[in-house]
C-alpha positions in Angstrom: 136.6 68.5 155.1 134.0 70.3 153.0 132.5 70.6 149.6 134.6 72.8 147.3 133.8 74.6 144.1 136.5 75.5 141.7 136.6 79.1 140.3 135.2 77.8 137.0 132.3 75.9 138.6 131.5 78.9 140.8 131.5 81.3 137.8 129.3 78.9 135.8 126.7 78.5 138.6 126.6 82.3 139.1 126.1 82.8 135.4 123.2 80.4 135.3 121.6 82.1 138.3 122.0 85.5 136.6 120.8 84.4 133.2 117.7 82.6 134.6 116.7 85.3 137.2 117.5 82.8 140.1 118.7 85.6 142.4 116.7 84.1 145.3 117.9 80.6 144.8 120.8 78.5 146.1 122.3 75.2 145.0 121.5 71.9 146.5 124.2 69.3 145.9 123.5 65.7 146.7 123.2 62.1 145.6 120.5 59.6 144.8 120.5 55.9 144.1 120.7 54.9 140.5 122.7 55.2 137.3 125.3 52.7 136.2 127.6 52.9 139.2 125.0 52.9 142.0 125.0 56.5 143.2 124.3 59.6 141.0 125.3 63.2 141.7 122.6 65.9 141.6 122.9 69.6 141.5 119.7 71.7 141.7 118.6 75.2 142.3 116.2 75.5 145.2 114.5 78.3 147.2 115.9 79.4 150.5 112.7 78.1 152.1 113.8 74.6 151.1 116.8 74.5 153.3 116.5 71.9 156.1 117.7 72.5 159.6 120.2 69.7 159.4 121.7 70.6 155.9 125.4 71.4 155.7 125.9 74.8 154.2 128.9 76.1 152.3 129.3 79.7 151.1 131.4 80.7 148.1 132.2 84.2 146.8 132.9 85.2 143.3 132.2 88.2 141.0 131.1 90.2 144.0 128.3 87.6 144.6 127.8 85.0 147.2 126.6 81.5 146.4 125.3 79.1 149.0 125.5 75.4 148.5 123.6 73.0 150.8 124.0 69.3 151.2 121.7 67.0 153.2 123.4 64.8 155.9 123.0 61.5 154.0 124.5 62.9 150.8 127.3 64.5 152.8 128.4 61.1 154.2 129.2 60.1 150.6 130.4 63.5 149.2 132.5 65.0 152.0 135.7 66.3 150.5 134.3 66.5 146.9 135.7 69.2 144.6 133.2 70.3 142.0 134.7 71.6 138.7 133.1 72.7 135.4 134.6 71.9 132.1 133.6 73.3 128.7 135.1 72.0 125.5 134.1 72.4 121.8 132.0 69.2 122.1 130.8 69.1 125.6 130.3 71.0 128.9 129.8 69.3 132.2 130.4 69.3 135.9 133.2 67.1 137.1 133.1 65.6 140.6 136.4 64.8 142.2 135.2 62.7 145.2 137.9 61.2 147.4 135.3 58.8 148.9 134.4 57.2 145.6 135.9 53.8 145.0 134.4 53.3 141.5 132.6 55.2 138.8 131.2 55.2 135.3 132.6 56.6 132.1 130.3 59.6 132.0 131.4 60.8 135.5 127.8 61.3 136.7 127.7 58.3 139.0 130.0 56.6 141.5 130.2 53.8 144.0 131.6 53.4 147.5 132.7 50.3 149.4 
């Protein structure tokens, strides 16, 4: 399995990169302990120098651009198979994480639990 970005999530991340002059950045996807369900998703822009040798790397293409997403091994154990989407409505915009390994979550969708 792998980490997947929907077309909408990919477009949003590429737009953020372009609007903020992050052309030399990539995305780190991972987890950390905390929040109401126990584990919290994180997305961050990092420099290429911050890639670790044991990171899992995933490449996505859109709008004639390439986006690299890296995941550390521990986070990958809990996020393998996750589909990351982006949703924008009149009232809200957010990333949505469809994680097949999650056994519980919170109402905000930012944290999850596993058994």
